[in-house]
C-alpha positions as CSV (number, residue, x, y, z in Angstrom):
1,M,11.4,-20.5,-15.2
2,S,11.6,-23.9,-13.2
3,L,8.9,-24.7,-10.6
4,L,11.6,-24.8,-8.1
5,A,12.9,-20.9,-9.1
6,I,9.0,-19.8,-8.5
7,L,8.6,-21.8,-5.3
8,V,12.0,-20.1,-3.8
9,L,10.7,-17.0,-4.5
10,A,7.4,-17.5,-3.8
11,A,8.6,-18.5,-0.3
12,G,11.4,-15.4,0.0
13,T,8.2,-13.1,-0.7
14,F,6.1,-14.8,2.1
15,A,8.8,-14.8,4.9
16,F,9.4,-10.8,3.7
17,R,5.8,-10.1,4.5
18,I,5.3,-12.2,7.8
19,A,8.7,-11.1,8.7
20,G,7.1,-7.3,9.7
21,P,4.0,-8.1,11.3
22,L,6.2,-10.6,13.4
23,L,9.0,-8.3,14.3
24,A,7.1,-5.4,15.0
25,G,6.9,-5.1,18.7
26,R,10.4,-6.7,19.2
27,Y,12.1,-3.5,18.3
28,D,12.3,0.1,19.6
29,F,13.8,2.6,17.0
30,S,14.5,6.8,18.3
31,P,12.9,9.1,16.9
32,A,15.7,10.4,14.9
33,A,15.9,6.6,13.3
34,Q,12.0,6.8,12.7
35,A,12.1,10.2,10.7
36,W,14.9,8.8,9.0
37,M,13.9,6.1,8.1
38,T,10.5,7.6,7.0
39,S,13.0,10.2,4.8
40,A,14.6,7.5,3.0
41,A,11.6,5.3,2.3
42,T,10.0,8.9,0.6
43,V,13.6,9.3,-1.3
44,L,13.3,5.4,-2.5
45,L,9.8,6.2,-3.9
46,A,10.5,9.5,-5.2
47,G,13.7,7.5,-7.2
48,L,11.6,4.3,-8.4
49,I,8.6,7.4,-9.8
50,A,11.4,8.9,-11.4
51,T,13.0,6.1,-13.3
52,S,10.1,4.6,-14.4
53,T,8.3,7.4,-15.5
54,L,12.0,9.0,-17.3
55,I,13.7,5.6,-18.8
56,Q,12.3,2.8,-20.6
57,D,14.9,0.3,-22.1
58,G,17.7,2.8,-21.1
59,A,16.6,5.6,-23.1
60,F,13.9,8.6,-22.7
61,A,10.6,7.2,-22.2
62,G,9.4,10.3,-24.1
63,W,7.2,13.2,-23.5
64,A,4.1,11.6,-23.3
65,R,4.7,9.4,-20.6
66,T,6.2,12.7,-18.5
67,A,3.1,14.5,-19.3
68,G,0.8,11.8,-18.1
69,V,2.7,11.3,-14.9
70,G,3.0,15.1,-14.4
71,V,-1.1,14.6,-15.1
72,A,-1.0,12.3,-12.2
73,V,0.8,14.2,-10.0
74,L,-1.3,17.4,-10.5
75,L,-4.9,15.8,-10.0
76,V,-3.3,14.0,-6.9
77,L,-2.3,17.3,-5.5
78,L,-5.4,18.4,-5.9
79,K,-7.2,15.5,-3.9
80,A,-8.9,14.3,-6.9
81,P,-10.4,10.8,-6.5
82,F,-7.8,7.9,-7.5
83,P,-10.3,6.1,-10.6
84,V,-10.2,10.1,-12.3
85,V,-6.4,10.5,-12.1
86,V,-5.9,6.7,-13.3
87,I,-8.3,7.9,-15.9
88,A,-6.6,11.1,-16.8
89,A,-3.0,10.3,-16.7
90,A,-3.9,7.3,-19.6
91,G,-6.0,9.5,-21.1
92,A,-3.5,12.5,-21.6
93,A,-0.7,10.4,-22.3
94,A,-2.7,8.2,-24.7
95,G,-3.5,11.6,-26.6
96,L,-0.2,13.3,-26.8
97,R,0.6,9.4,-28.6
98,L,-2.5,9.8,-30.8
99,V,-1.3,13.3,-32.0
100,G,2.3,11.8,-32.6
101,V,4.0,13.3,-29.4
102,A,6.1,10.3,-28.2
């Protein structure tokens, strides 16, 4: 990647990050619009989680990854500390891969 491309991407990233605080007080959204945006953000996050859990290189990512994410979701619902969630999910996926479940 060329230096120019890196600088353009860095400038665009900075512009997006600074736009939120600069524009926060200029717009007043209705409660219905705020509720819609909250729902839309939740749906987008759920879609990202689903695709990165289930798909790799255009094919099914495997049961080990799916089980690891399932363990993480369960521990989050049980309000486990973040390091416990990460270590348990990684351990579950690694353990399944160790015994041959891909």
